[in-house]
C-alpha positions, 0 to 999 in steps of 0.5 A: 445458497441456491436462492441467493445465486438465482437472485444474482442471476436475475439481477444480471439479467436485469442489468443487461436489459437496461444496458441494452435499452440505454443504447437505443435511439430514444434514450440517446435523444433524451438523455436516459442513457446515463440513468440506465447505466446507473441502475444497471451498475447498481444491479451488478453490485446487488448481484455481486453481493448475492453471489458472495452470499452463495459463495460463488467467488468467480462470479461475484468478481466478475459482477463487481468488475462489471459494476467498475467498468461501468463506473469508469465509463461514467467517470466515477473513479473512486467507486470504480477503484473500490469495485475492483478491490472488491472484485479482487477479494472475491477472485482471491478465494478461487483464482489469485491470477484474476485477483491480481488483474483486478487489483492492479486495475484499482491501483492504476486508478488510485495512482492516476488520481494521486492517491498513493498511500491507498495504492501502496496499501494495495501493493502490499496485498498484491505482494501477499498474493504473490508470496503465499498463493502464487509462490512467486518471491520476485513479484512479491518483493517487487510489489513490497518495494513499490509500496515502500516507494509510494509510501516514501513519496507520501512521507516526503510531502510530510504526511508521516506525522502520527505514531500510526503512520510510523508504525505502517511505514516500519511494517512496510520496510520490514516486510520489504527487507525480509523478502529481500534477504532471502534473494541473492539478487536483492540482498544489497537492498535489504540493508536500505530498508532496515535503515528506513525502518530504524530511522522510523523508530527513532522518530517514534521512541528511542528505546524501541529504536535500540531494540530494533537495531539489535533485531535487525542486526541479528536478522541480517548480519550484513546490516551490522557492518554497514555504514547505515547502521553505524550512523543510526547507533551514533545518532542514537547515542547523541540522542542518549547523551542530549548532544546536538552537535554530535547528532549534527556532525555524524549526519554531516560526515555520513552525507559527505560520502553518501548523499541523503535523500531529502526525505530522510534528512526530514525525519532525522530533523524530527528526531533532532528536535528532541535534543535540548528541547525545553520541557513543556509547562503544565 
């Protein structure tokens, strides 16, 4: 362990030396500064991994952050975000607040790059840190909801195509709904998240959707009395009866009072396609 820690300290000293030399007149005249920065970055990453082996988590996190900052300066956004996440994972073992800060930096980079599904995944990590390590339920809920919003945006771009993606959406919506249930200020929005989870279940499997609805009603009785729950039940009955007209009429009736979001309409259309479908020929 001590050997790994010393090795890490040596790597950092070498990295700082290279950075100092990259700012010299010779380097600036002959363009050698960039290669020195790349070498320094690699040394910081080596140092971080050596600190990890020595279980020196704050030092490992700092070394990953130093690498990330260099990569940002060199325009390597994706690599920088990856190292901020690595920093956050190290900090989490010793300093949850530092972990939150590092992961936030990564999320900013991913959203700037338009990588919203990855940003959503890391918002869930932040939510878990706030919930389990910092005991800040309000911020946990905020991050779960932000993850759901980003995921919803990805759905509207038709990326929610596989069962794995539906499973992930359900997991997120259920996490958000459960967190909201226990907060008097956010109880109202729990109904909406259970509604979205129910629709994702319908896109996957009608039987599982029926089971899920019963579970949500037991977990949150207010959902059972909601228009959203009643709509899902009507649609499930229409699917069971293979009645496309009943399905369409139920949606129209709901939409006339509460306008459905476009991405929800898209998901309902996917469910509707299961009705009166011709069996595939073998």
